[in-house]
N, CA, C and O atoms as CSV, one atom per row, in Angstrom:
chain,resi,resn,atom,element,x,y,z
A,1,MET,N,N,0.818,-1.199,0.000
A,1,MET,CA,C,0.000,0.000,0.000
A,1,MET,C,C,0.860,1.260,0.000
A,1,MET,O,O,0.618,2.178,-0.783
A,2,LYS,N,N,1.872,1.304,0.885
A,2,LYS,CA,C,2.729,2.476,0.956
A,2,LYS,C,C,3.512,2.657,-0.339
A,2,LYS,O,O,3.774,3.783,-0.763
A,3,ARG,N,N,3.878,1.565,-0.952
A,3,ARG,CA,C,4.641,1.628,-2.199
A,3,ARG,C,C,3.794,2.233,-3.327
A,3,ARG,O,O,4.299,3.011,-4.137
A,4,GLY,N,N,2.528,1.878,-3.372
A,4,GLY,CA,C,1.624,2.424,-4.379
A,4,GLY,C,C,1.424,3.916,-4.205
A,4,GLY,O,O,1.412,4.659,-5.187
A,5,VAL,N,N,1.266,4.366,-2.965
A,5,VAL,CA,C,1.098,5.790,-2.679
A,5,VAL,C,C,2.356,6.547,-3.078
A,5,VAL,O,O,2.278,7.655,-3.608
A,6,LYS,N,N,3.501,5.956,-2.825
A,6,LYS,CA,C,4.777,6.585,-3.183
A,6,LYS,C,C,4.887,6.760,-4.690
A,6,LYS,O,O,5.304,7.821,-5.156
A,7,PHE,N,N,4.524,5.744,-5.457
A,7,PHE,CA,C,4.587,5.833,-6.920
A,7,PHE,C,C,3.586,6.855,-7.472
A,7,PHE,O,O,3.887,7.580,-8.420
A,8,VAL,N,N,2.413,6.903,-6.875
A,8,VAL,CA,C,1.418,7.895,-7.294
A,8,VAL,C,C,1.940,9.303,-7.012
A,8,VAL,O,O,1.803,10.193,-7.852
A,9,GLY,N,N,2.526,9.510,-5.859
A,9,GLY,CA,C,3.097,10.801,-5.503
A,9,GLY,C,C,4.220,11.210,-6.441
A,9,GLY,O,O,4.285,12.362,-6.871
A,10,ILE,N,N,5.096,10.279,-6.759
A,10,ILE,CA,C,6.190,10.561,-7.702
A,10,ILE,C,C,5.628,10.853,-9.086
A,10,ILE,O,O,6.113,11.747,-9.780
A,11,GLY,N,N,4.615,10.107,-9.485
A,11,GLY,CA,C,3.992,10.343,-10.793
A,11,GLY,C,C,3.343,11.712,-10.886
A,11,GLY,O,O,3.475,12.391,-11.904
A,12,LEU,N,N,2.641,12.128,-9.837
A,12,LEU,CA,C,2.020,13.454,-9.808
A,12,LEU,C,C,3.077,14.559,-9.845
A,12,LEU,O,O,2.924,15.547,-10.564
A,13,ALA,N,N,4.139,14.388,-9.075
A,13,ALA,CA,C,5.211,15.385,-9.059
A,13,ALA,C,C,5.869,15.481,-10.432
A,13,ALA,O,O,6.160,16.582,-10.901
A,14,ALA,N,N,6.106,14.350,-11.076
A,14,ALA,CA,C,6.705,14.357,-12.414
A,14,ALA,C,C,5.763,15.005,-13.423
A,14,ALA,O,O,6.200,15.760,-14.292
A,15,GLY,N,N,4.475,14.709,-13.305
A,15,GLY,CA,C,3.493,15.317,-14.205
A,15,GLY,C,C,3.447,16.831,-14.048
A,15,GLY,O,O,3.404,17.554,-15.043
A,16,LEU,N,N,3.455,17.318,-12.809
A,16,LEU,CA,C,3.462,18.758,-12.567
A,16,LEU,C,C,4.738,19.407,-13.098
A,16,LEU,O,O,4.704,20.534,-13.592
A,17,LEU,N,N,5.846,18.709,-12.998
A,17,LEU,CA,C,7.106,19.232,-13.524
A,17,LEU,C,C,7.075,19.319,-15.052
A,17,LEU,O,O,7.536,20.305,-15.627
A,18,VAL,N,N,6.543,18.307,-15.697
A,18,VAL,CA,C,6.499,18.281,-17.165
A,18,VAL,C,C,5.583,19.370,-17.710
A,18,VAL,O,O,5.925,20.008,-18.706
A,19,ILE,N,N,4.434,19.602,-17.089
A,19,ILE,CA,C,3.508,20.593,-17.639
A,19,ILE,C,C,4.019,22.020,-17.496
A,19,ILE,O,O,3.460,22.933,-18.104
A,20,GLN,N,N,5.072,22.234,-16.705
A,20,GLN,CA,C,5.635,23.580,-16.587
A,20,GLN,C,C,6.277,24.055,-17.891
A,20,GLN,O,O,6.526,25.249,-18.058
A,21,PHE,N,N,6.541,23.141,-18.802
A,21,PHE,CA,C,7.147,23.489,-20.087
A,21,PHE,C,C,6.116,23.888,-21.142
A,21,PHE,O,O,6.486,24.269,-22.252
A,22,PHE,N,N,4.840,23.807,-20.810
A,22,PHE,CA,C,3.780,24.112,-21.761
A,22,PHE,C,C,2.941,25.284,-21.249
A,22,PHE,O,O,2.154,25.138,-20.314
A,23,HIS,N,N,3.121,26.440,-21.874
A,23,HIS,CA,C,2.394,27.649,-21.478
A,23,HIS,C,C,1.625,28.197,-22.670
A,23,HIS,O,O,2.090,28.098,-23.806
A,24,PRO,N,N,0.461,28.772,-22.425
A,24,PRO,CA,C,-0.286,29.399,-23.530
A,24,PRO,C,C,0.393,30.701,-23.957
A,24,PRO,O,O,1.237,31.248,-23.246
A,25,GLU,N,N,0.006,31.169,-25.117
A,25,GLU,CA,C,0.543,32.420,-25.636
A,25,GLU,C,C,0.047,33.592,-24.783
A,25,GLU,O,O,-1.112,33.620,-24.369
A,26,LYS,N,N,0.923,34.542,-24.529
A,26,LYS,CA,C,0.571,35.711,-23.715
A,26,LYS,C,C,-0.337,36.656,-24.508
A,26,LYS,O,O,-0.250,36.728,-25.733
A,27,ASN,N,N,-1.190,37.363,-23.812
A,27,ASN,CA,C,-2.132,38.301,-24.413
A,27,ASN,C,C,-1.477,39.677,-24.521
A,27,ASN,O,O,-1.720,40.556,-23.695
A,28,THR,N,N,-0.662,39.850,-25.529
A,28,THR,CA,C,0.015,41.129,-25.749
A,28,THR,C,C,-0.149,41.516,-27.211
A,28,THR,O,O,0.821,41.550,-27.968
A,29,GLY,N,N,-1.367,41.803,-27.593
A,29,GLY,CA,C,-1.673,42.160,-28.969
A,29,GLY,C,C,-1.335,43.612,-29.269
A,29,GLY,O,O,-0.839,44.334,-28.405
A,30,PRO,N,N,-1.601,44.025,-30.473
A,30,PRO,CA,C,-1.290,45.397,-30.872
A,30,PRO,C,C,-2.194,46.413,-30.179
A,30,PRO,O,O,-3.334,46.114,-29.822
A,31,LEU,N,N,-1.670,47.593,-30.002
A,31,LEU,CA,C,-2.414,48.673,-29.364
A,31,LEU,C,C,-2.603,49.793,-30.375
A,31,LEU,O,O,-1.631,50.380,-30.851
A,32,ASP,N,N,-3.855,50.088,-30.700
A,32,ASP,CA,C,-4.192,51.201,-31.585
A,32,ASP,C,C,-5.001,52.202,-30.760
A,32,ASP,O,O,-6.171,51.951,-30.472
A,33,PRO,N,N,-4.405,53.318,-30.380
A,33,PRO,CA,C,-5.118,54.282,-29.529
A,33,PRO,C,C,-6.434,54.771,-30.137
A,33,PRO,O,O,-7.341,55.150,-29.397
A,34,ALA,N,N,-6.555,54.772,-31.444
A,34,ALA,CA,C,-7.793,55.236,-32.077
A,34,ALA,C,C,-8.946,54.267,-31.852
A,34,ALA,O,O,-10.106,54.656,-31.988
A,35,GLU,N,N,-8.659,53.030,-31.515
A,35,GLU,CA,C,-9.680,52.011,-31.293
A,35,GLU,C,C,-9.974,51.779,-29.809
A,35,GLU,O,O,-10.937,51.088,-29.477
A,36,ASP,N,N,-9.172,52.336,-28.923
A,36,ASP,CA,C,-9.247,52.061,-27.492
A,36,ASP,C,C,-10.475,52.703,-26.848
A,36,ASP,O,O,-10.812,53.848,-27.151
A,37,LEU,N,N,-11.130,51.975,-25.975
A,37,LEU,CA,C,-12.327,52.432,-25.275
A,37,LEU,C,C,-12.092,53.739,-24.523
A,37,LEU,O,O,-12.915,54.651,-24.596
A,38,LEU,N,N,-10.984,53.837,-23.806
A,38,LEU,CA,C,-10.734,55.032,-23.005
A,38,LEU,C,C,-10.443,56.255,-23.867
A,38,LEU,O,O,-10.725,57.378,-23.450
A,39,MET,N,N,-9.896,56.066,-25.034
A,39,MET,CA,C,-9.642,57.193,-25.931
A,39,MET,C,C,-10.937,57.654,-26.604
A,39,MET,O,O,-11.133,58.850,-26.823
A,40,ILE,N,N,-11.801,56.724,-26.923
A,40,ILE,CA,C,-13.056,57.062,-27.599
A,40,ILE,C,C,-14.066,57.667,-26.622
A,40,ILE,O,O,-14.683,58.693,-26.907
A,41,ALA,N,N,-14.227,57.017,-25.464
A,41,ALA,CA,C,-15.242,57.462,-24.501
A,41,ALA,C,C,-14.799,58.672,-23.683
A,41,ALA,O,O,-15.638,59.448,-23.227
A,42,SER,N,N,-13.509,58.840,-23.495
A,42,SER,CA,C,-12.943,59.949,-22.707
A,42,SER,C,C,-13.625,60.126,-21.356
A,42,SER,O,O,-14.180,61.190,-21.079
A,43,PRO,N,N,-13.591,59.091,-20.507
A,43,PRO,CA,C,-14.198,59.246,-19.172
A,43,PRO,C,C,-13.322,60.139,-18.295
A,43,PRO,O,O,-12.169,60.394,-18.641
A,44,PRO,N,N,-13.848,60.616,-17.170
A,44,PRO,CA,C,-13.017,61.390,-16.239
A,44,PRO,C,C,-11.808,60.558,-15.797
A,44,PRO,O,O,-11.861,59.328,-15.785
A,45,GLU,N,N,-10.729,61.239,-15.436
A,45,GLU,CA,C,-9.467,60.548,-15.162
A,45,GLU,C,C,-9.576,59.504,-14.053
A,45,GLU,O,O,-8.998,58.424,-14.176
A,46,HIS,N,N,-10.301,59.797,-12.976
A,46,HIS,CA,C,-10.428,58.823,-11.889
A,46,HIS,C,C,-11.191,57.577,-12.353
A,46,HIS,O,O,-10.881,56.465,-11.928
A,47,LEU,N,N,-12.177,57.763,-13.214
A,47,LEU,CA,C,-12.938,56.633,-13.739
A,47,LEU,C,C,-12.097,55.852,-14.748
A,47,LEU,O,O,-12.148,54.622,-14.766
A,48,ALA,N,N,-11.334,56.538,-15.579
A,48,ALA,CA,C,-10.458,55.874,-16.556
A,48,ALA,C,C,-9.422,55.013,-15.843
A,48,ALA,O,O,-9.122,53.903,-16.283
A,49,GLU,N,N,-8.878,55.524,-14.746
A,49,GLU,CA,C,-7.894,54.760,-13.976
A,49,GLU,C,C,-8.536,53.523,-13.357
A,49,GLU,O,O,-7.930,52.452,-13.341
A,50,LEU,N,N,-9.736,53.663,-12.856
A,50,LEU,CA,C,-10.462,52.534,-12.276
A,50,LEU,C,C,-10.735,51.461,-13.331
A,50,LEU,O,O,-10.531,50.273,-13.080
A,51,ILE,N,N,-11.192,51.879,-14.501
A,51,ILE,CA,C,-11.466,50.931,-15.586
A,51,ILE,C,C,-10.185,50.230,-16.012
A,51,ILE,O,O,-10.173,49.012,-16.187
A,52,LYS,N,N,-9.123,50.977,-16.176
A,52,LYS,CA,C,-7.861,50.396,-16.622
A,52,LYS,C,C,-7.332,49.397,-15.603
A,52,LYS,O,O,-6.873,48.319,-15.979
A,53,ASN,N,N,-7.389,49.737,-14.325
A,53,ASN,CA,C,-6.876,48.842,-13.282
A,53,ASN,C,C,-7.763,47.627,-13.053
A,53,ASN,O,O,-7.264,46.551,-12.723
A,54,SER,N,N,-9.069,47.784,-13.222
A,54,SER,CA,C,-9.991,46.702,-12.893
A,54,SER,C,C,-10.368,45.819,-14.076
A,54,SER,O,O,-10.631,44.631,-13.896
A,55,CYS,N,N,-10.399,46.379,-15.281
A,55,CYS,CA,C,-10.987,45.659,-16.412
A,55,CYS,C,C,-10.006,45.287,-17.525
A,55,CYS,O,O,-10.184,44.273,-18.200
A,56,TYR,N,N,-8.996,46.090,-17.709
A,56,TYR,CA,C,-8.159,45.933,-18.900
A,56,TYR,C,C,-7.334,44.647,-18.927
A,56,TYR,O,O,-6.962,44.197,-20.011
A,57,ASP,N,N,-7.039,44.046,-17.790
A,57,ASP,CA,C,-6.257,42.817,-17.812
A,57,ASP,C,C,-6.988,41.689,-18.528
A,57,ASP,O,O,-6.358,40.882,-19.211
A,58,CYS,N,N,-8.304,41.622,-18.383
A,58,CYS,CA,C,-9.076,40.551,-19.024
A,58,CYS,C,C,-9.833,41.015,-20.262
A,58,CYS,O,O,-10.231,40.189,-21.083
A,59,HIS,N,N,-10.037,42.311,-20.409
A,59,HIS,CA,C,-10.879,42.829,-21.484
A,59,HIS,C,C,-10.112,43.738,-22.446
A,59,HIS,O,O,-10.678,44.696,-22.973
A,60,SER,N,N,-8.837,43.449,-22.677
A,60,SER,CA,C,-8.062,44.230,-23.640
A,60,SER,C,C,-6.908,43.384,-24.159
A,60,SER,O,O,-6.757,42.221,-23.787
A,61,ASN,N,N,-6.102,43.979,-25.018
A,61,ASN,CA,C,-4.919,43.289,-25.556
A,61,ASN,C,C,-3.671,43.606,-24.753
A,61,ASN,O,O,-2.571,43.260,-25.183
A,62,GLN,N,N,-3.799,44.244,-23.618
A,62,GLN,CA,C,-2.652,44.624,-22.799
A,62,GLN,C,C,-2.745,44.028,-21.398
A,62,GLN,O,O,-2.891,44.764,-20.422
A,63,THR,N,N,-2.665,42.745,-21.293
A,63,THR,CA,C,-2.764,42.086,-19.995
A,63,THR,C,C,-1.462,42.232,-19.231
A,63,THR,O,O,-0.382,41.988,-19.770
A,64,VAL,N,N,-1.572,42.632,-17.970
A,64,VAL,CA,C,-0.437,42.635,-17.055
A,64,VAL,C,C,-0.601,41.381,-16.192
A,64,VAL,O,O,-1.515,41.295,-15.372
A,65,TYR,N,N,0.284,40.426,-16.386
A,65,TYR,CA,C,0.145,39.134,-15.731
A,65,TYR,C,C,0.733,39.142,-14.322
A,65,TYR,O,O,1.796,39.721,-14.098
A,66,PRO,N,N,0.039,38.494,-13.357
A,66,PRO,CA,C,0.605,38.344,-12.016
A,66,PRO,C,C,1.726,37.296,-12.029
A,66,PRO,O,O,1.877,36.562,-13.006
A,67,TRP,N,N,2.492,37.229,-10.975
A,67,TRP,CA,C,3.636,36.320,-10.924
A,67,TRP,C,C,3.228,34.861,-11.090
A,67,TRP,O,O,3.966,34.074,-11.683
A,68,TYR,N,N,2.066,34.498,-10.575
A,68,TYR,CA,C,1.644,33.093,-10.604
A,68,TYR,C,C,1.129,32.652,-11.975
A,68,TYR,O,O,0.776,31.488,-12.160
A,69,SER,N,N,1.084,33.569,-12.924
A,69,SER,CA,C,0.640,33.186,-14.272
A,69,SER,C,C,1.685,32.366,-15.004
A,69,SER,O,O,1.407,31.846,-16.085
A,70,ASN,N,N,2.880,32.239,-14.445
A,70,ASN,CA,C,3.923,31.423,-15.060
A,70,ASN,C,C,3.899,29.982,-14.572
A,70,ASN,O,O,4.773,29.196,-14.937
A,71,ILE,N,N,2.931,29.626,-13.768
A,71,ILE,CA,C,2.821,28.280,-13.224
A,71,ILE,C,C,1.658,27.567,-13.910
A,71,ILE,O,O,0.518,28.028,-13.863
A,72,SER,N,N,1.960,26.451,-14.539
A,72,SER,CA,C,0.893,25.643,-15.137
A,72,SER,C,C,0.304,24.779,-14.039
A,72,SER,O,O,1.057,24.312,-13.185
A,73,PRO,N,N,-0.953,24.546,-14.014
A,73,PRO,CA,C,-2.044,24.832,-14.924
A,73,PRO,C,C,-2.739,26.165,-14.678
A,73,PRO,O,O,-3.745,26.455,-15.325
A,74,VAL,N,N,-2.223,26.994,-13.749
A,74,VAL,CA,C,-2.826,28.304,-13.489
A,74,VAL,C,C,-2.788,29.156,-14.758
A,74,VAL,O,O,-3.741,29.879,-15.048
A,75,SER,N,N,-1.695,29.075,-15.510
A,75,SER,CA,C,-1.571,29.867,-16.739
A,75,SER,C,C,-2.658,29.500,-17.738
A,75,SER,O,O,-3.148,30.369,-18.459
A,76,TRP,N,N,-3.040,28.244,-17.795
A,76,TRP,CA,C,-4.099,27.809,-18.719
A,76,TRP,C,C,-5.440,28.389,-18.283
A,76,TRP,O,O,-6.226,28.844,-19.113
A,77,TYR,N,N,-5.696,28.371,-16.975
A,77,TYR,CA,C,-6.942,28.929,-16.454
A,77,TYR,C,C,-7.028,30.431,-16.754
A,77,TYR,O,O,-8.066,30.917,-17.203
A,78,LEU,N,N,-5.949,31.154,-16.508
A,78,LEU,CA,C,-5.944,32.593,-16.773
A,78,LEU,C,C,-6.163,32.890,-18.248
A,78,LEU,O,O,-6.898,33.815,-18.594
A,79,GLN,N,N,-5.531,32.114,-19.116
A,79,GLN,CA,C,-5.690,32.337,-20.554
A,79,GLN,C,C,-7.141,32.101,-20.975
A,79,GLN,O,O,-7.681,32.849,-21.790
A,80,LYS,N,N,-7.769,31.072,-20.427
A,80,LYS,CA,C,-9.180,30.811,-20.731
A,80,LYS,C,C,-10.051,31.966,-20.237
A,80,LYS,O,O,-10.970,32.395,-20.935
A,81,HIS,N,N,-9.765,32.465,-19.045
A,81,HIS,CA,C,-10.519,33.576,-18.467
A,81,HIS,C,C,-10.372,34.839,-19.325
A,81,HIS,O,O,-11.353,35.541,-19.569
A,82,ILE,N,N,-9.165,35.121,-19.773
A,82,ILE,CA,C,-8.913,36.288,-20.622
A,82,ILE,C,C,-9.623,36.141,-21.965
A,82,ILE,O,O,-10.210,37.099,-22.469
A,83,LYS,N,N,-9.570,34.948,-22.540
A,83,LYS,CA,C,-10.234,34.713,-23.830
A,83,LYS,C,C,-11.738,34.961,-23.716
A,83,LYS,O,O,-12.333,35.602,-24.582
A,84,GLU,N,N,-12.347,34.450,-22.645
A,84,GLU,CA,C,-13.783,34.651,-22.443
A,84,GLU,C,C,-14.102,36.128,-22.199
A,84,GLU,O,O,-15.123,36.623,-22.677
A,85,GLY,N,N,-13.253,36.828,-21.472
A,85,GLY,CA,C,-13.472,38.240,-21.221
A,85,GLY,C,C,-13.398,39.068,-22.490
A,85,GLY,O,O,-14.187,39.994,-22.680
A,86,LYS,N,N,-12.447,38.735,-23.364
A,86,LYS,CA,C,-12.309,39.477,-24.610
A,86,LYS,C,C,-13.439,39.158,-25.584
A,86,LYS,O,O,-13.747,39.973,-26.453
A,87,GLU,N,N,-14.058,37.994,-25.456
A,87,GLU,CA,C,-15.220,37.685,-26.297
A,87,GLU,C,C,-16.396,38.588,-25.923
A,87,GLU,O,O,-17.159,39.003,-26.796
A,88,ASP,N,N,-16.546,38.894,-24.638
A,88,ASP,CA,C,-17.619,39.777,-24.191
A,88,ASP,C,C,-17.334,41.233,-24.549
A,88,ASP,O,O,-18.209,41.930,-25.063
A,89,LEU,N,N,-16.123,41.690,-24.281
A,89,LEU,CA,C,-15.738,43.065,-24.575
A,89,LEU,C,C,-14.226,43.130,-24.685
A,89,LEU,O,O,-13.513,42.763,-23.751
A,90,ASN,N,N,-13.735,43.597,-25.824
A,90,ASN,CA,C,-12.312,43.862,-25.982
A,90,ASN,C,C,-12.153,45.379,-26.081
A,90,ASN,O,O,-12.418,45.972,-27.126
A,91,ALA,N,N,-11.719,45.994,-24.989
A,91,ALA,CA,C,-11.606,47.449,-24.930
A,91,ALA,C,C,-10.574,47.980,-25.917
A,91,ALA,O,O,-10.646,49.143,-26.313
A,92,SER,N,N,-9.623,47.157,-26.316
A,92,SER,CA,C,-8.605,47.585,-27.280
A,92,SER,C,C,-9.163,47.687,-28.690
A,92,SER,O,O,-8.565,48.345,-29.541
A,93,GLU,N,N,-10.293,47.051,-28.953
A,93,GLU,CA,C,-10.902,47.065,-30.286
A,93,GLU,C,C,-12.308,47.666,-30.242
A,93,GLU,O,O,-13.143,47.361,-31.093
A,94,TYR,N,N,-12.564,48.510,-29.258
A,94,TYR,CA,C,-13.891,49.094,-29.059
A,94,TYR,C,C,-14.337,49.922,-30.262
A,94,TYR,O,O,-15.513,49.889,-30.625
A,95,GLY,N,N,-13.433,50.652,-30.877
A,95,GLY,CA,C,-13.774,51.505,-32.004
A,95,GLY,C,C,-14.232,50.750,-33.231
A,95,GLY,O,O,-14.981,51.294,-34.043
A,96,SER,N,N,-13.802,49.513,-33.386
A,96,SER,CA,C,-14.182,48.730,-34.562
A,96,SER,C,C,-15.435,47.884,-34.331
A,96,SER,O,O,-15.888,47.186,-35.239
A,97,MET,N,N,-15.997,47.943,-33.119
A,97,MET,CA,C,-17.227,47.187,-32.836
A,97,MET,C,C,-18.414,47.885,-33.489
A,97,MET,O,O,-18.414,49.106,-33.643
A,98,ASP,N,N,-19.435,47.101,-33.874
A,98,ASP,CA,C,-20.633,47.746,-34.427
A,98,ASP,C,C,-21.481,48.321,-33.281
A,98,ASP,O,O,-21.298,47.964,-32.117
A,99,LYS,N,N,-22.376,49.185,-33.624
A,99,LYS,CA,C,-23.137,49.940,-32.636
A,99,LYS,C,C,-23.961,49.032,-31.716
A,99,LYS,O,O,-24.072,49.306,-30.521
A,100,ALA,N,N,-24.535,47.963,-32.254
A,100,ALA,CA,C,-25.350,47.053,-31.442
A,100,ALA,C,C,-24.505,46.387,-30.360
A,100,ALA,O,O,-24.967,46.224,-29.230
A,101,ASP,N,N,-23.274,46.000,-30.691
A,101,ASP,CA,C,-22.393,45.392,-29.696
A,101,ASP,C,C,-21.954,46.401,-28.644
A,101,ASP,O,O,-21.800,46.053,-27.473
A,102,LYS,N,N,-21.754,47.646,-29.056
A,102,LYS,CA,C,-21.369,48.673,-28.080
A,102,LYS,C,C,-22.484,48.908,-27.077
A,102,LYS,O,O,-22.222,49.088,-25.887
A,103,ILE,N,N,-23.724,48.907,-27.544
A,103,ILE,CA,C,-24.863,49.105,-26.650
A,103,ILE,C,C,-25.019,47.921,-25.711
A,103,ILE,O,O,-25.309,48.094,-24.527
A,104,LYS,N,N,-24.826,46.725,-26.237
A,104,LYS,CA,C,-24.955,45.511,-25.438
A,104,LYS,C,C,-23.921,45.519,-24.333
A,104,LYS,O,O,-23.857,44.579,-23.540
């Protein structure tokens, strides 16, 4: 019994070590100020700072990643979260959205 637990533990540790070599692509796309939500909407500075700090990591092409984003499988979860956020609203491409999507 103890031998089986030991092999399972070694197998899990080896698996976690191997997956550290596989990371998703970082979300660092192009930045066009003419398309950016904050440039188009021109909110007050305190509100623009709040939006940038709270929303832009998941809803734009300029994600600032935390330190733990370099650890798999956390990096995969974050990438999925960012992808879903950009599907709802990509603030970096706000200017190219059609009017119905902007209202939504």
